[in-house]
C-alpha positions in Angstrom: -5.6 12.7 1.2 -8.1 11.2 2.3 -6.3 10.0 5.5 -5.7 13.8 6.4 -9.1 14.9 6.1 -10.7 12.3 8.7 -9.8 13.8 11.5 -11.0 16.9 10.3 -14.5 15.4 9.4 -18.1 17.0 11.4 -19.4 13.0 11.7 -17.5 9.7 13.0 -19.3 8.1 9.7 -17.3 10.9 7.4 -13.9 10.0 8.7 -15.2 6.4 8.1 -15.7 6.4 4.7 -12.6 8.6 4.1 -10.5 6.2 5.6 -12.3 3.7 3.7 -11.7 5.2 0.3 -8.3 5.6 1.7 -7.2 1.9 2.1 -9.2 1.1 -1.1 -7.2 3.2 -3.1 -3.5 2.6 -1.4 -3.2 -1.3 -3.3 -3.8 0.7 -7.0 0.4 1.2 -6.7 1.0 -2.4 -6.7 0.0 -3.4 -10.0 2.4 -1.1 -11.7 5.7 -1.0 -9.3 5.5 -5.0 -10.1 6.0 -4.6 -14.2 7.8 -1.9 -14.0 10.4 -4.5 -12.0 9.3 -7.2 -15.0 10.4 -4.1 -17.0 13.6 -3.2 -15.3 14.9 -6.9 -14.4 16.8 -9.5 -16.2 14.0 -12.9 -17.6 16.7 -14.4 -15.4 16.6 -12.5 -12.0 12.8 -11.7 -12.0 11.5 -15.0 -10.4 14.0 -13.6 -7.5 12.7 -9.7 -7.6 9.5 -10.7 -7.9 9.8 -12.3 -4.7 12.4 -10.0 -2.5 10.0 -6.8 -3.0 6.5 -9.2 -2.5 8.3 -10.9 0.8 9.1 -6.9 1.8 6.2 -5.6 1.4 4.6 -8.0 2.8 6.7 -8.4 5.9 6.6 -4.3 6.1 2.6 -3.4 5.5 1.4 -5.1 9.4 4.7 -3.6 10.4 3.4 0.2 9.2 -0.2 -0.5 10.9 1.2 -1.7 13.9 3.0 1.5 13.7 0.7 3.7 12.7 -2.1 2.3 15.3 0.1 2.9 18.1 
């Protein structure tokens, strides 16, 4: 919602504040997702599952940022 509201903000300062609020909240689901993966994956497979999810997120994040910027 912050990202949708930013272009309609009446001032640049408010638009930047909305964008920064969105950036602050965007990573809040990461711990929840990590704990869910650890709960549903067998203990012997947790390290691999954690590695796959972290690599996927860390590779996809800059690509998504690049795609949004263009």
